[in-house]
N, C-alpha and C positions, 0 to 999 in steps of 0.2 A: 083565570083561576090562580090563586096564590099558591106558590110552591111551598110545601111544608119542609122546613129544615130538619134533617135527621139529628138525633141527640148527639152530643159530643162523645168522642171515643173515651176521653179521660176527663173526669170531673173531680177537682180537688176543692174542698170546702172547709174553710176555717181551720186549716191544718196547724197544729201546734206540736213542736218537738222540743223536749227539755233534756238537758244533761244533768245528771246527779253529780254534785261536787261536795267536798267536805263542808262548804258553806251553804249548802242547800241547792235547790234547782236553779239552773241557768237556762233561760229560754233562748233557743237557737233559731226557731221558726215560730213566728207569732201571727197566727190566724191568716195564713196565706190561702187565697182562693183564686183559682183560674180553671179554664177549660182548654182542651186540645181536641180539634176535630180530626176525623180520619184523613190521612194523607196530608197532614199539615205539619209545619215545622215551627215550634215555639222556642224562642231563645230566652234564657235567664242570664242576666248580667248583673254585675255588682262587684264590689271590692272583696278581697279575701276575708272570710269570716262573716259575710253577709247572709249566709244560709242557703246558698244555691245548691251545693252538693248535699246538704242535709235534706233538702226537699227531694232531690233525686233518690237518695237512699231510702227515704220514707216511702216513696212510690213503689220501689222495688222490694220493700220490706227487708232491707239489708242491714238495718241498724242492730247493734248489739249493745248491751249495757256498757257504759252508763248512759246511753241515749235511749229515750223512751218517747213514743208517740203518745201524747197526753190529751189530744183533742182533735176534733174534726172528722172528716170522712174522705175516702178515696174510692172512686168507682172507675173501673176500667172495663169498657164494653159491657156494662151492667153488672159486673162482678164486684162485690164488696171486698176490696183488697184487705182491709183491716180485720176481716172476719176469717181470713184464710190461716190455717195452722198446719203444722206437720207435713205429711206427704202431699196434701192438697196444695200447700204453699210451694213446696219444692217442684212439683210438676207444673205449677202455674208459671214459675219463673222460666224464662227462655221460650216457653210456648206462647205466652201472651206478651211478655215484656223481657227485654234483654238489655244489657248494659255494656257500653264501651268505656273503659276507664282511661284515666289520663296517661298513665305510663304503660305502653304496650308490653315492654320487656318485663315489667313486674307482673303483668296479667298472664304471661305465658310461662310455662314451666321450662326452665332451661335444661332440665335433665331428660325431657321427653321430646321425641320428634313431633312435628306438626301433625302427622297422621295419627299418632297415639293420642294426641290431645283432642282431635276431632272424634276419635273412637270413644274416648271417655265421655264426651258430651252426649253422643248418640246413645251409648249404652245406659247412661243415667236416665234417659227418657224412653227406655224400652225398645230401642232399635239395636238388635244384636247380630243380625246377619252381616258377616264380614264383607261380602261382595257389595251389599247395599251401602254399607258404611263407606267403603272405598269409593264407590261411584258418586255418592252424595258429596263426599269430601272433595273429590276432584272437580265436581260441578261448582262447588262454592269457591274453590281456588280460581277457576276460570272466570267466575262472576266478578271477582275483585281484581282481575287482571294479572294473576300469578300463574305460571305454568304448573299444571298438576304434578309434573315430575319432581317438584320441590317438596312434595309431601313428606319425604323421608329425611329432609334436612332438619337441623335443630334451629331454634329461634335466633341464636347468635350469628347465623349465616345469612340473615336477612338485614336489610337496611332499616332505619327507623320508620320510613314511610311504608315499607312492605310489611313490617311487623304490625303497624297500625291497620293495614288492610287485612292481615290475618285475623286480628281481633274482630274487625267488622264482619268478616266472613263467618266467624264463629257466632257472632251475635245474630246473623241471618239464618243460622242452621235450621231452626225449627219454624221459620216464617212467622215471627212475632208480629203483633199489631203495633207495638210501640218499641222504639229503640231509644234508650237514654244515652246520650253522648256527653260525658263529663270531661271537659277540657281535652278533647281528643287530639288537638293540633298543637298543644303547648310546646312540645319538644321538637317540632318540625320547622324547617325554614319556610319562608313565605310562599315559594313556588310549590313545594310539596303540599303545604296547607291548602292552597287553591285547587290543586289537582285532586286531592283527597275529597274535598267537599263537593267538587263537580261530580266525582264518581258516586258519592253518596246521593246526590240529587238525582242522578240518572237511575240509580238503583231504586230510589223511592218512587219515581215515576213508573218504573217497570213492575215493582212488587207491591206498591200501595201501602207501605207502612208509614207511621207517623214518627216524628223525631222530637224529643226534648233535648235541646242543645244548650250546653252550659259553657261559657267562655268569658274571659276578661276582654276579649278583642271585639269592641263594639263595631268597628268598621267591617270586620269579617262577618259578624252576626247580621248586620244590616243587609248584606248581599245574599245571605243563605236562608234567612228566616222569613216566614210569613207574618209573624207577630213577635214582639219583644216585650219581656217583663223586666223591670228594674227592682232589685232587692237592696234593702238598706236595713241593717241591724235586725235581720230576721223577718222583716215585713216586706211584702210586695207593694211598693209604693206607686207604681205606674205601669200600665200596659197599653200597647197600641201597635199599629202597623209601622214598619220602619220609616216610611216617609213622614208620618206624623211625629214620630219620636225624634227625628232629625230636625224637621222644620219648625215644629211647635211643641216642644216638650213642656209638660205642665208642672212637673216637680222640680224644685231647685237642684236637687241632687242629680237628676237626669241631665240637666243643662251643664252641670259641672263635669260630668263624665264625658260629654261630647267635647267640652272645651279643653279637656285634658289630652285629647288626641292631637299630636303635633301635625302641622300642615305638611303636605308633600312638597310644596314649593314655598318655603318661607321667604320673606323679603331679604334681599341681599344687603349685607352689612359691610361697611368699609373695613378694610383690614386694620387690626389694632397694631399700634406701635409697641412691640414687646419690649424693646430696649430703648429707653430714652437717652441714656448716656453710656458711653463706654467707661469702665472704671479706669 
């Protein structure tokens, strides 16, 4: 008996996003289509300005003028995302989809303790009991490997990696089905990057959420993602599993991206003679 595959958690079809400029509309995302299954990680790669973050903001409905979604459809677990408005949209965010932004320090309020920022999040979604908020905040801190007694600290007292863990904890607060991670490791060193992504992978297996992962680092993406999509000039030009994208990329731009990664062990070169003659 053939097993019936469940529908994808996220379905994006023919998505178009335009920016209004004095010279008219400028297309940032051009008819992008892809799906994301439950408990799957999809990576989006491409150069700066290729439309990766614009796609992410469209899915979370975070765009503000002069950006406009001008075509296509977005379905998340059967919900028509583009039809949501007002309070329904506000409640949908963080309960169904959350976002981890590139700069954790900018995402955290430097004037509020971590505990106060967790409390703001929970109160915004109808959870007002102080004991429950503190208990859930402490559990989220433990979940990402930070001692709960740090809840009363301010963001500047945490390292860059710990601040990024705090943002991930806040993204997990209401158990969303999808977490969008937009360049979450850019400001971190390679050791902290790997530790952070290993932690996210463990949390994903434990909690069952899906991830849309955006980064410039193809090598990092190939180790973390189940599938990879390549964006160029607003278009999604190629998709596939990491092995296929590495061994047999179909699009010339994909091949150039892989060729741009420097080898870990380049061939040894003879030392140059810096000074041919003494003056």
